[in-house]
All heavy atoms as a GROMACS GRO file, in nm:
protein
  583
    1VAL      N    1  10.072   8.138  13.147
    1VAL     CA    2  10.061   7.995  13.161
    1VAL      C    3  10.064   7.929  13.020
    1VAL      O    4  10.132   7.829  13.003
    1VAL     CB    5   9.925   7.954  13.232
    1VAL    CG1    6   9.901   7.813  13.229
    1VAL    CG2    7   9.923   8.011  13.371
    2ARG      N    8   9.996   7.989  12.924
    2ARG     CA    9   9.997   7.932  12.790
    2ARG      C   10  10.139   7.932  12.734
    2ARG      O   11  10.185   7.839  12.670
    2ARG     CB   12   9.906   8.011  12.699
    2ARG     CG   13   9.912   7.966  12.555
    2ARG     CD   14   9.827   8.046  12.461
    2ARG     NE   15   9.695   7.998  12.474
    2ARG     CZ   16   9.589   8.054  12.413
    2ARG    NH1   17   9.601   8.167  12.351
    2ARG    NH2   18   9.467   8.004  12.432
    3PHE      N   19  10.213   8.044  12.764
    3PHE     CA   20  10.351   8.052  12.718
    3PHE      C   21  10.437   7.936  12.768
    3PHE      O   22  10.511   7.875  12.704
    3PHE     CB   23  10.410   8.186  12.759
    3PHE     CG   24  10.558   8.192  12.750
    3PHE    CD1   25  10.621   8.194  12.626
    3PHE    CD2   26  10.637   8.191  12.862
    3PHE    CE1   27  10.757   8.200  12.616
    3PHE    CE2   28  10.772   8.194  12.854
    3PHE     CZ   29  10.833   8.200  12.729
    4LEU      N   30  10.420   7.913  12.900
    4LEU     CA   31  10.500   7.808  12.967
    4LEU      C   32  10.468   7.667  12.907
    4LEU      O   33  10.551   7.585  12.887
    4LEU     CB   34  10.481   7.806  13.116
    4LEU     CG   35  10.535   7.929  13.190
    4LEU    CD1   36  10.498   7.925  13.337
    4LEU    CD2   37  10.682   7.940  13.174
    5THR      N   38  10.334   7.644  12.881
    5THR     CA   39  10.302   7.519  12.827
    5THR      C   40  10.349   7.505  12.682
    5THR      O   41  10.388   7.397  12.638
    5THR     CB   42  10.146   7.495  12.831
    5THR    OG1   43  10.082   7.602  12.766
    5THR    CG2   44  10.098   7.487  12.979
    6THR      N   45  10.350   7.614  12.610
    6THR     CA   46  10.401   7.611  12.469
    6THR      C   47  10.552   7.577  12.470
    6THR      O   48  10.596   7.494  12.394
    6THR     CB   49  10.375   7.748  12.402
    6THR    OG1   50  10.236   7.768  12.402
    6THR    CG2   51  10.422   7.740  12.260
    7ARG      N   52  10.619   7.643  12.560
    7ARG     CA   53  10.766   7.622  12.568
    7ARG      C   54  10.792   7.477  12.612
    7ARG      O   55  10.881   7.412  12.554
    7ARG     CB   56  10.831   7.720  12.666
    7ARG     CG   57  10.977   7.689  12.686
    7ARG     CD   58  11.039   7.783  12.784
    7ARG     NE   59  11.114   7.878  12.714
    7ARG     CZ   60  11.179   7.976  12.772
    7ARG    NH1   61  11.174   7.990  12.904
    7ARG    NH2   62  11.250   8.062  12.703
    8ALA      N   63  10.724   7.430  12.708
    8ALA     CA   64  10.740   7.296  12.759
    8ALA      C   65  10.708   7.196  12.646
    8ALA      O   66  10.783   7.098  12.630
    8ALA     CB   67  10.649   7.267  12.880
    9PHE      N   68  10.604   7.222  12.572
    9PHE     CA   69  10.570   7.132  12.458
    9PHE      C   70  10.685   7.132  12.356
    9PHE      O   71  10.724   7.019  12.314
    9PHE     CB   72  10.440   7.180  12.390
    9PHE     CG   73  10.411   7.112  12.264
    9PHE    CD1   74  10.365   6.979  12.265
    9PHE    CD2   75  10.436   7.170  12.141
    9PHE    CE1   76  10.336   6.914  12.145
    9PHE    CE2   77  10.408   7.102  12.024
    9PHE     CZ   78  10.356   6.969  12.027
   10LEU      N   79  10.736   7.240  12.318
   10LEU     CA   80  10.843   7.250  12.220
   10LEU      C   81  10.968   7.177  12.268
   10LEU      O   82  11.031   7.100  12.195
   10LEU     CB   83  10.878   7.395  12.183
   10LEU     CG   84  10.773   7.469  12.103
   10LEU    CD1   85  10.815   7.612  12.088
   10LEU    CD2   86  10.756   7.407  11.966
   11LEU      N   87  11.003   7.198  12.395
   11LEU     CA   88  11.117   7.126  12.451
   11LEU      C   89  11.097   6.976  12.456
   11LEU      O   90  11.185   6.894  12.429
   11LEU     CB   91  11.152   7.182  12.587
   11LEU     CG   92  11.214   7.322  12.584
   11LEU    CD1   93  11.229   7.375  12.729
   11LEU    CD2   94  11.345   7.329  12.514
   12ASN      N   95  10.978   6.935  12.494
   12ASN     CA   96  10.945   6.788  12.498
   12ASN      C   97  10.955   6.727  12.356
   12ASN      O   98  11.009   6.621  12.342
   12ASN     CB   99  10.807   6.763  12.555
   12ASN     CG  100  10.803   6.780  12.706
   12ASN    OD1  101  10.907   6.762  12.777
   12ASN    ND2  102  10.689   6.815  12.760
   13VAL      N  103  10.906   6.800  12.258
   13VAL     CA  104  10.916   6.752  12.123
   13VAL      C  105  11.061   6.741  12.078
   13VAL      O  106  11.105   6.647  12.014
   13VAL     CB  107  10.834   6.838  12.022
   13VAL    CG1  108  10.864   6.804  11.882
   13VAL    CG2  109  10.686   6.825  12.056
   14ALA      N  110  11.140   6.843  12.115
   14ALA     CA  111  11.282   6.846  12.081
   14ALA      C  112  11.353   6.727  12.139
   14ALA      O  113  11.428   6.658  12.074
   14ALA     CB  114  11.345   6.974  12.125
   15PHE      N  115  11.328   6.702  12.268
   15PHE     CA  116  11.398   6.590  12.335
   15PHE      C  117  11.345   6.458  12.289
   15PHE      O  118  11.421   6.360  12.285
   15PHE     CB  119  11.395   6.607  12.488
   15PHE     CG  120  11.477   6.720  12.536
   15PHE    CD1  121  11.421   6.822  12.607
   15PHE    CD2  122  11.614   6.723  12.509
   15PHE    CE1  123  11.498   6.926  12.652
   15PHE    CE2  124  11.693   6.829  12.554
   15PHE     CZ  125  11.639   6.930  12.623
   16ALA      N  126  11.219   6.450  12.253
   16ALA     CA  127  11.162   6.324  12.200
   16ALA      C  128  11.227   6.300  12.061
   16ALA      O  129  11.257   6.183  12.029
   16ALA     CB  130  11.014   6.334  12.182
   17GLY      N  131  11.252   6.402  11.986
   17GLY     CA  132  11.318   6.391  11.859
   17GLY      C  133  11.462   6.338  11.872
   17GLY      O  134  11.512   6.270  11.785
   18LEU      N  135  11.524   6.367  11.985
   18LEU     CA  136  11.660   6.320  12.007
   18LEU      C  137  11.663   6.173  12.026
   18LEU      O  138  11.760   6.107  11.999
   18LEU     CB  139  11.722   6.391  12.131
   18LEU     CG  140  11.755   6.542  12.106
   18LEU    CD1  141  11.800   6.600  12.238
   18LEU    CD2  142  11.855   6.558  11.999
   19GLY      N  143  11.552   6.116  12.079
   19GLY     CA  144  11.546   5.973  12.105
   19GLY      C  145  11.519   5.891  11.982
   19GLY      O  146  11.540   5.772  11.975
   20MET      N  147  11.470   5.956  11.875
   20MET     CA  148  11.437   5.884  11.749
   20MET      C  149  11.569   5.848  11.685
   20MET      O  150  11.669   5.915  11.695
   20MET     CB  151  11.352   5.972  11.656
   20MET     CG  152  11.215   6.004  11.712
   20MET     SD  153  11.112   6.096  11.599
   20MET     CE  154  11.219   6.208  11.520
   21GLU      N  155  11.562   5.738  11.606
   21GLU     CA  156  11.684   5.700  11.533
   21GLU      C  157  11.688   5.775  11.399
   21GLU      O  158  11.621   5.742  11.305
   21GLU     CB  159  11.676   5.550  11.510
   21GLU     CG  160  11.689   5.468  11.638
   21GLU     CD  161  11.698   5.321  11.612
   21GLU    OE1  162  11.742   5.283  11.505
   21GLU    OE2  163  11.667   5.245  11.706
   22ALA      N  164  11.764   5.883  11.402
   22ALA     CA  165  11.781   5.967  11.289
   22ALA      C  166  11.925   6.011  11.286
   22ALA      O  167  12.005   5.988  11.376
   22ALA     CB  168  11.688   6.085  11.293
   23HIS      N  169  11.964   6.080  11.183
   23HIS     CA  170  12.101   6.129  11.172
   23HIS      C  171  12.122   6.243  11.269
   23HIS      O  172  12.030   6.318  11.302
   23HIS     CB  173  12.129   6.175  11.025
   23HIS     CG  174  12.118   6.065  10.927
   23HIS    ND1  175  12.208   5.963  10.920
   23HIS    CD2  176  12.019   6.043  10.834
   23HIS    CE1  177  12.173   5.883  10.822
   23HIS    NE2  178  12.055   5.927  10.771
   24ASN      N  179  12.247   6.260  11.314
   24ASN     CA  180  12.275   6.365  11.409
   24ASN      C  181  12.249   6.505  11.350
   24ASN      O  182  12.208   6.594  11.427
   24ASN     CB  183  12.426   6.356  11.450
   24ASN     CG  184  12.453   6.246  11.544
   24ASN    OD1  185  12.364   6.197  11.615
   24ASN    ND2  186  12.577   6.196  11.544
   25VAL      N  187  12.265   6.518  11.223
   25VAL     CA  188  12.242   6.648  11.165
   25VAL      C  189  12.091   6.686  11.173
   25VAL      O  190  12.051   6.792  11.207
   25VAL     CB  191  12.290   6.650  11.016
   25VAL    CG1  192  12.246   6.777  10.946
   25VAL    CG2  193  12.435   6.628  11.006
   26ASN      N  194  12.003   6.581  11.146
   26ASN     CA  195  11.862   6.602  11.157
   26ASN      C  196  11.823   6.638  11.298
   26ASN      O  197  11.738   6.728  11.323
   26ASN     CB  198  11.786   6.483  11.105
   26ASN     CG  199  11.799   6.466  10.956
   26ASN    OD1  200  11.829   6.561  10.884
   26ASN    ND2  201  11.771   6.344  10.907
   27ARG      N  202  11.878   6.567  11.391
   27ARG     CA  203  11.847   6.597  11.537
   27ARG      C  204  11.889   6.738  11.572
   27ARG      O  205  11.812   6.809  11.637
   27ARG     CB  206  11.921   6.497  11.626
   27ARG     CG  207  11.868   6.357  11.619
   27ARG     CD  208  11.938   6.271  11.717
   27ARG     NE  209  11.931   6.129  11.675
   27ARG     CZ  210  12.002   6.035  11.721
   27ARG    NH1  211  12.099   6.062  11.807
   27ARG    NH2  212  11.988   5.911  11.675
   28SER      N  213  12.005   6.778  11.528
   28SER     CA  214  12.053   6.911  11.561
   28SER      C  215  11.964   7.015  11.497
   28SER      O  216  11.934   7.115  11.553
   28SER     CB  217  12.195   6.929  11.517
   28SER     OG  218  12.282   6.842  11.583
   29LEU      N  219  11.924   6.986  11.375
   29LEU     CA  220  11.838   7.082  11.303
   29LEU      C  221  11.707   7.097  11.365
   29LEU      O  222  11.654   7.208  11.392
   29LEU     CB  223  11.818   7.037  11.157
   29LEU     CG  224  11.734   7.125  11.069
   29LEU    CD1  225  11.796   7.264  11.058
   29LEU    CD2  226  11.713   7.065  10.934
   30VAL      N  227  11.646   6.982  11.404
   30VAL     CA  228  11.515   6.989  11.473
   30VAL      C  229  11.527   7.057  11.606
   30VAL      O  230  11.447   7.144  11.642
   30VAL     CB  231  11.461   6.842  11.498
   30VAL    CG1  232  11.342   6.839  11.591
   30VAL    CG2  233  11.422   6.782  11.361
   31LEU      N  234  11.631   7.030  11.685
   31LEU     CA  235  11.652   7.094  11.808
   31LEU      C  236  11.673   7.246  11.794
   31LEU      O  237  11.615   7.325  11.862
   31LEU     CB  238  11.768   7.033  11.885
   31LEU     CG  239  11.795   7.085  12.026
   31LEU    CD1  240  11.677   7.060  12.116
   31LEU    CD2  241  11.918   7.021  12.083
   32GLY      N  242  11.749   7.281  11.696
   32GLY     CA  243  11.776   7.422  11.668
   32GLY      C  244  11.650   7.499  11.626
   32GLY      O  245  11.627   7.609  11.672
   33VAL      N  246  11.570   7.436  11.544
   33VAL     CA  247  11.446   7.500  11.500
   33VAL      C  248  11.351   7.517  11.613
   33VAL      O  249  11.288   7.621  11.636
   33VAL     CB  250  11.382   7.421  11.384
   33VAL    CG1  251  11.240   7.465  11.359
   33VAL    CG2  252  11.465   7.429  11.256
   34LEU      N  253  11.337   7.416  11.696
   34LEU     CA  254  11.243   7.422  11.810
   34LEU      C  255  11.294   7.524  11.914
   34LEU      O  256  11.210   7.600  11.965
   34LEU     CB  257  11.226   7.285  11.871
   34LEU     CG  258  11.146   7.184  11.785
   34LEU    CD1  259  11.147   7.050  11.849
   34LEU    CD2  260  11.010   7.238  11.761
   35LEU      N  261  11.420   7.522  11.939
   35LEU     CA  262  11.474   7.622  12.040
   35LEU      C  263  11.466   7.764  11.982
   35LEU      O  264  11.431   7.858  12.054
   35LEU     CB  265  11.614   7.588  12.083
   35LEU     CG  266  11.625   7.466  12.165
   35LEU    CD1  267  11.773   7.433  12.193
   35LEU    CD2  268  11.549   7.474  12.298
   36GLY      N  269  11.488   7.775  11.853
   36GLY     CA  270  11.475   7.909  11.790
   36GLY      C  271  11.327   7.957  11.792
   36GLY      O  272  11.300   8.074  11.818
   37GLY      N  273  11.235   7.864  11.773
   37GLY     CA  274  11.095   7.894  11.779
   37GLY      C  275  11.057   7.939  11.922
   37GLY      O  276  10.978   8.029  11.943
   38SER      N  277  11.116   7.872  12.021
   38SER     CA  278  11.089   7.912  12.161
   38SER      C  279  11.137   8.053  12.185
   38SER      O  280  11.067   8.131  12.252
   38SER     CB  281  11.157   7.811  12.251
   38SER     OG  282  11.147   7.850  12.381
   39MET      N  283  11.253   8.085  12.130
   39MET     CA  284  11.305   8.222  12.151
   39MET      C  285  11.219   8.325  12.082
   39MET      O  286  11.196   8.435  12.131
   39MET     CB  287  11.448   8.231  12.098
   39MET     CG  288  11.551   8.150  12.182
   39MET     SD  289  11.715   8.146  12.119
   39MET     CE  290  11.760   8.319  12.145
   40MET      N  291  11.169   8.290  11.962
   40MET     CA  292  11.076   8.382  11.890
   40MET      C  293  10.950   8.402  11.971
   40MET      O  294  10.898   8.513  11.972
   40MET     CB  295  11.047   8.328  11.750
   40MET     CG  296  11.165   8.340  11.656
   40MET     SD  297  11.129   8.267  11.495
   40MET     CE  298  10.990   8.363  11.440
   41ILE      N  299  10.899   8.303  12.028
   41ILE     CA  300  10.779   8.310  12.111
   41ILE      C  301  10.809   8.403  12.225
   41ILE      O  302  10.720   8.492  12.260
   41ILE     CB  303  10.730   8.169  12.157
   41ILE    CG1  304  10.676   8.094  12.037
   41ILE    CG2  305  10.626   8.186  12.269
   41ILE    CD1  306  10.645   7.947  12.068
   42ASP      N  307  10.921   8.394  12.294
   42ASP     CA  308  10.958   8.475  12.406
   42ASP      C  309  10.959   8.623  12.361
   42ASP      O  310  10.899   8.711  12.425
   42ASP     CB  311  11.096   8.444  12.457
   42ASP     CG  312  11.098   8.329  12.551
   42ASP    OD1  313  10.993   8.294  12.604
   42ASP    OD2  314  11.207   8.275  12.577
   43ALA      N  315  11.030   8.649  12.250
   43ALA     CA  316  11.037   8.786  12.200
   43ALA      C  317  10.900   8.847  12.160
   43ALA      O  318  10.871   8.959  12.188
   43ALA     CB  319  11.134   8.794  12.086
   44SER      N  320  10.821   8.762  12.094
   44SER     CA  321  10.689   8.808  12.054
   44SER      C  322  10.601   8.836  12.171
   44SER      O  323  10.526   8.938  12.171
   44SER     CB  324  10.621   8.699  11.968
   44SER     OG  325  10.694   8.675  11.852
   45ARG      N  326  10.605   8.752  12.276
   45ARG     CA  327  10.526   8.777  12.394
   45ARG      C  328  10.558   8.906  12.458
   45ARG      O  329  10.476   8.984  12.496
   45ARG     CB  330  10.545   8.659  12.490
   45ARG     CG  331  10.461   8.671  12.619
   45ARG     CD  332  10.507   8.577  12.728
   45ARG     NE  333  10.648   8.589  12.760
   45ARG     CZ  334  10.702   8.677  12.842
   45ARG    NH1  335  10.622   8.762  12.902
   45ARG    NH2  336  10.831   8.680  12.866
   46GLU      N  337  10.694   8.932  12.471
   46GLU     CA  338  10.735   9.054  12.538
   46GLU      C  339  10.693   9.179  12.454
   46GLU      O  340  10.650   9.277  12.509
   46GLU     CB  341  10.883   9.052  12.551
   46GLU     CG  342  10.939   9.171  12.628
   46GLU     CD  343  11.088   9.164  12.655
   46GLU    OE1  344  11.146   9.057  12.654
   46GLU    OE2  345  11.144   9.270  12.689
   47THR      N  346  10.707   9.170  12.324
   47THR     CA  347  10.669   9.281  12.237
   47THR      C  348  10.520   9.311  12.244
   47THR      O  349  10.477   9.423  12.257
   47THR     CB  350  10.708   9.251  12.091
   47THR    OG1  351  10.850   9.230  12.087
   47THR    CG2  352  10.667   9.364  12.002
   48LEU      N  353  10.439   9.206  12.243
   48LEU     CA  354  10.292   9.220  12.254
   48LEU      C  355  10.255   9.279  12.388
   48LEU      O  356  10.168   9.367  12.399
   48LEU     CB  357  10.221   9.089  12.234
   48LEU     CG  358  10.217   9.037  12.088
   48LEU    CD1  359  10.162   8.897  12.083
   48LEU    CD2  360  10.137   9.132  12.002
   49TRP      N  361  10.324   9.234  12.496
   49TRP     CA  362  10.293   9.286  12.629
   49TRP      C  363  10.323   9.437  12.632
   49TRP      O  364  10.241   9.512  12.685
   49TRP     CB  365  10.374   9.212  12.736
   49TRP     CG  366  10.327   9.251  12.875
   49TRP    CD1  367  10.233   9.194  12.950
   49TRP    CD2  368  10.378   9.364  12.950
   49TRP    NE1  369  10.218   9.257  13.066
   49TRP    CE2  370  10.305   9.364  13.076
   49TRP    CE3  371  10.474   9.463  12.927
   49TRP    CZ2  372  10.329   9.457  13.171
   49TRP    CZ3  373  10.495   9.558  13.029
   49TRP    CH2  374  10.423   9.553  13.150
   50LYS      N  375  10.441   9.477  12.579
   50LYS     CA  376  10.475   9.619  12.576
   50LYS      C  377  10.377   9.702  12.495
   50LYS      O  378  10.344   9.815  12.534
   50LYS     CB  379  10.615   9.635  12.525
   50LYS     CG  380  10.720   9.594  12.626
   50LYS     CD  381  10.861   9.618  12.573
   50LYS     CE  382  10.966   9.577  12.671
   50LYS     NZ  383  11.102   9.598  12.621
   51MET      N  384  10.329   9.648  12.388
   51MET     CA  385  10.231   9.719  12.304
   51MET      C  386  10.098   9.735  12.376
   51MET      O  387  10.040   9.846  12.368
   51MET     CB  388  10.204   9.645  12.169
   51MET     CG  389  10.318   9.656  12.071
   51MET     SD  390  10.301   9.552  11.922
   51MET     CE  391  10.128   9.560  11.886
   52ASN      N  392  10.056   9.638  12.445
   52ASN     CA  393   9.924   9.643  12.511
   52ASN      C  394   9.927   9.703  12.652
   52ASN      O  395   9.824   9.736  12.708
   52ASN     CB  396   9.863   9.502  12.520
   52ASN     CG  397   9.829   9.446  12.383
   52ASN    OD1  398   9.781   9.520  12.300
   52ASN    ND2  399   9.852   9.319  12.369
   53ASN      N  400  10.044   9.720  12.708
   53ASN     CA  401  10.056   9.769  12.847
   53ASN      C  402  10.149   9.886  12.855
   53ASN      O  403  10.222   9.899  12.954
   53ASN     CB  404  10.105   9.653  12.940
   53ASN     CG  405  10.004   9.543  12.943
   53ASN    OD1  406   9.889   9.564  12.985
   53ASN    ND2  407  10.041   9.424  12.901
   54SER      N  408  10.143   9.969  12.756
   54SER     CA  409  10.235  10.085  12.753
   54SER      C  410  10.208  10.172  12.875
   54SER      O  411  10.098  10.207  12.911
   54SER     CB  412  10.208  10.165  12.626
   54SER     OG  413  10.280  10.282  12.631
   55GLY      N  414  10.317  10.204  12.947
   55GLY     CA  415  10.309  10.296  13.060
   55GLY      C  416  10.270  10.224  13.192
   55GLY      O  417  10.253  10.290  13.293
   56LYS      N  418  10.259  10.094  13.193
   56LYS     CA  419  10.216  10.020  13.309
   56LYS      C  420  10.333   9.959  13.386
   56LYS      O  421  10.313   9.912  13.496
   56LYS     CB  422  10.116   9.908  13.273
   56LYS     CG  423   9.986   9.964  13.224
   56LYS     CD  424   9.888   9.855  13.198
   56LYS     CE  425   9.757   9.908  13.142
   56LYS     NZ  426   9.664   9.801  13.112
   57SER      N  427  10.451   9.960  13.333
   57SER     CA  428  10.566   9.903  13.406
   57SER      C  429  10.613  10.001  13.513
   57SER      O  430  10.588  10.125  13.502
   57SER     CB  431  10.676   9.866  13.315
   57SER     OG  432  10.745   9.984  13.268
   58PHE      N  433  10.682   9.950  13.613
   58PHE     CA  434  10.730  10.035  13.722
   58PHE      C  435  10.823  10.141  13.672
   58PHE      O  436  10.815  10.262  13.706
   58PHE     CB  437  10.795   9.947  13.830
   58PHE     CG  438  10.852  10.029  13.942
   58PHE    CD1  439  10.768  10.079  14.041
   58PHE    CD2  440  10.989  10.050  13.948
   58PHE    CE1  441  10.822  10.153  14.147
   58PHE    CE2  442  11.042  10.120  14.056
   58PHE     CZ  443  10.960  10.172  14.156
   59GLU      N  444  10.913  10.099  13.585
   59GLU     CA  445  11.015  10.195  13.534
   59GLU      C  446  10.947  10.305  13.456
   59GLU      O  447  10.986  10.423  13.473
   59GLU     CB  448  11.116  10.119  13.443
   59GLU     CG  449  11.203  10.027  13.515
   59GLU     CD  450  11.140   9.885  13.539
   59GLU    OE1  451  11.036   9.860  13.484
   59GLU    OE2  452  11.198   9.808  13.618
   60GLU      N  453  10.849  10.274  13.369
   60GLU     CA  454  10.781  10.378  13.294
   60GLU      C  455  10.702  10.471  13.383
   60GLU      O  456  10.696  10.591  13.356
   60GLU     CB  457  10.693  10.311  13.189
   60GLU     CG  458  10.768  10.247  13.077
   60GLU     CD  459  10.678  10.166  12.980
   60GLU    OE1  460  10.563  10.135  13.018
   60GLU    OE2  461  10.724  10.141  12.871
   61ALA      N  462  10.640  10.415  13.488
   61ALA     CA  463  10.565  10.498  13.581
   61ALA      C  464  10.657  10.598  13.656
   61ALA      O  465  10.626  10.714  13.672
   61ALA     CB  466  10.491  10.408  13.683
   62MET      N  467  10.772  10.548  13.696
   62MET     CA  468  10.872  10.636  13.768
   62MET      C  469  10.920  10.742  13.675
   62MET      O  470  10.935  10.862  13.714
   62MET     CB  471  10.985  10.551  13.826
   62MET     CG  472  10.940  10.460  13.938
   62MET     SD  473  10.858  10.541  14.076
   62MET     CE  474  10.987  10.641  14.136
   63GLU      N  475  10.945  10.706  13.552
   63GLU     CA  476  10.996  10.806  13.452
   63GLU      C  477  10.892  10.915  13.428
   63GLU      O  478  10.923  11.033  13.423
   63GLU     CB  479  11.029  10.730  13.324
   63GLU     CG  480  11.093  10.820  13.214
   63GLU     CD  481  11.125  10.743  13.093
   63GLU    OE1  482  11.181  10.636  13.105
   63GLU    OE2  483  11.099  10.795  12.980
   64SER      N  484  10.766  10.875  13.421
   64SER     CA  485  10.658  10.966  13.398
   64SER      C  486  10.645  11.064  13.518
   64SER      O  487  10.629  11.184  13.501
   64SER     CB  488  10.526  10.894  13.380
   64SER     OG  489  10.421  10.981  13.371
   65LEU      N  490  10.660  11.011  13.641
   65LEU     CA  491  10.654  11.096  13.759
   65LEU      C  492  10.767  11.197  13.764
   65LEU      O  493  10.749  11.318  13.802
   65LEU     CB  494  10.651  11.012  13.887
   65LEU     CG  495  10.527  10.932  13.913
   65LEU    CD1  496  10.544  10.837  14.033
   65LEU    CD2  497  10.412  11.026  13.941
   66GLU      N  498  10.889  11.152  13.724
   66GLU     CA  499  11.003  11.240  13.724
   66GLU      C  500  10.987  11.351  13.623
   66GLU      O  501  11.021  11.470  13.646
   66GLU     CB  502  11.127  11.163  13.695
   66GLU     CG  503  11.172  11.077  13.812
   66GLU     CD  504  11.290  10.982  13.775
   66GLU    OE1  505  11.342  10.994  13.664
   66GLU    OE2  506  11.324  10.902  13.862
   67LYS      N  507  10.926  11.319  13.503
   67LYS     CA  508  10.899  11.418  13.400
   67LYS      C  509  10.804  11.525  13.451
   67LYS      O  510  10.816  11.643  13.433
   67LYS     CB  511  10.852  11.355  13.271
   67LYS     CG  512  10.957  11.284  13.196
   67LYS     CD  513  10.900  11.228  13.067
   67LYS     CE  514  11.004  11.151  12.990
   67LYS     NZ  515  10.950  11.092  12.864
   68LYS      N  516  10.696  11.478  13.518
   68LYS     CA  517  10.597  11.568  13.570
   68LYS      C  518  10.657  11.657  13.679
   68LYS      O  519  10.628  11.777  13.686
   68LYS     CB  520  10.476  11.493  13.631
   68LYS     CG  521  10.386  11.435  13.524
   68LYS     CD  522  10.270  11.360  13.584
   68LYS     CE  523  10.185  11.297  13.472
   68LYS     NZ  524  10.071  11.225  13.527
   69LYS      N  525  10.741  11.600  13.764
   69LYS     CA  526  10.807  11.679  13.870
   69LYS      C  527  10.896  11.788  13.808
   69LYS      O  528  10.897  11.901  13.854
   69LYS     CB  529  10.884  11.588  13.959
   69LYS     CG  530  10.944  11.659  14.080
   69LYS     CD  531  11.018  11.560  14.167
   69LYS     CE  532  11.080  11.635  14.282
   69LYS     NZ  533  11.162  11.547  14.368
   70ALA      N  534  10.970  11.748  13.699
   70ALA     CA  535  11.058  11.844  13.634
   70ALA      C  536  10.977  11.958  13.572
   70ALA      O  537  11.019  12.075  13.580
   70ALA     CB  538  11.141  11.771  13.530
   71ARG      N  539  10.863  11.928  13.513
   71ARG     CA  540  10.779  12.031  13.455
   71ARG      C  541  10.724  12.121  13.561
   71ARG      O  542  10.716  12.245  13.540
   71ARG     CB  543  10.663  11.966  13.374
   71ARG     CG  544  10.706  11.913  13.246
   71ARG     CD  545  10.578  11.869  13.163
   71ARG     NE  546  10.616  11.754  13.085
   71ARG     CZ  547  10.544  11.646  13.069
   71ARG    NH1  548  10.426  11.633  13.131
   71ARG    NH2  549  10.585  11.548  12.990
   72LYS      N  550  10.685  12.064  13.673
   72LYS     CA  551  10.632  12.144  13.783
   72LYS      C  552  10.737  12.237  13.841
   72LYS      O  553  10.712  12.354  13.869
   72LYS     CB  554  10.577  12.048  13.896
   72LYS     CG  555  10.509  12.121  14.006
   72LYS     CD  556  10.457  12.020  14.109
   72LYS     CE  557  10.389  12.093  14.223
   72LYS     NZ  558  10.345  12.000  14.327
   73ASP      N  559  10.854  12.186  13.860
   73ASP     CA  560  10.967  12.267  13.909
   73ASP      C  561  11.004  12.379  13.811
   73ASP      O  562  11.046  12.485  13.853
   73ASP     CB  563  11.088  12.181  13.940
   73ASP     CG  564  11.066  12.087  14.057
   73ASP    OD1  565  10.973  12.113  14.137
   73ASP    OD2  566  11.140  11.993  14.068
   74LYS      N  567  10.991  12.349  13.680
   74LYS     CA  568  11.027  12.449  13.580
   74LYS      C  569  10.930  12.565  13.581
   74LYS      O  570  10.968  12.678  13.554
   74LYS     CB  571  11.025  12.377  13.444
   74LYS     CG  572  11.084  12.455  13.332
   74LYS     CD  573  11.093  12.369  13.205
   74LYS     CE  574  11.168  12.443  13.094
   74LYS     NZ  575  11.172  12.360  12.975
   75ASN      N  576  10.802  12.535  13.608
   75ASN     CA  577  10.701  12.643  13.606
   75ASN      C  578  10.702  12.709  13.738
   75ASN      O  579  10.710  12.802  13.786
   75ASN     CB  580  10.557  12.584  13.584
   75ASN     CG  581  10.546  12.530  13.444
   75ASN    OD1  582  10.609  12.576  13.354
   75ASN    ND2  583  10.460  12.434  13.427
   0.00000   0.00000   0.00000
């Protein structure tokens, strides 16, 4: 929820900046920085989730089960 509100805030600020009377270059720069910041937040959130929830995703759980099955069959 916090992520969505942060992204919404950044987008609202970006679009509010477009309404201000400024040069097009400044508007583009502000929009680019805010959208880039939003992408960084996305990437950081995903990285932190993976660090704190290692082995909890469905794909990782299935991979772990397959490895255990392979070890059992090998013995």
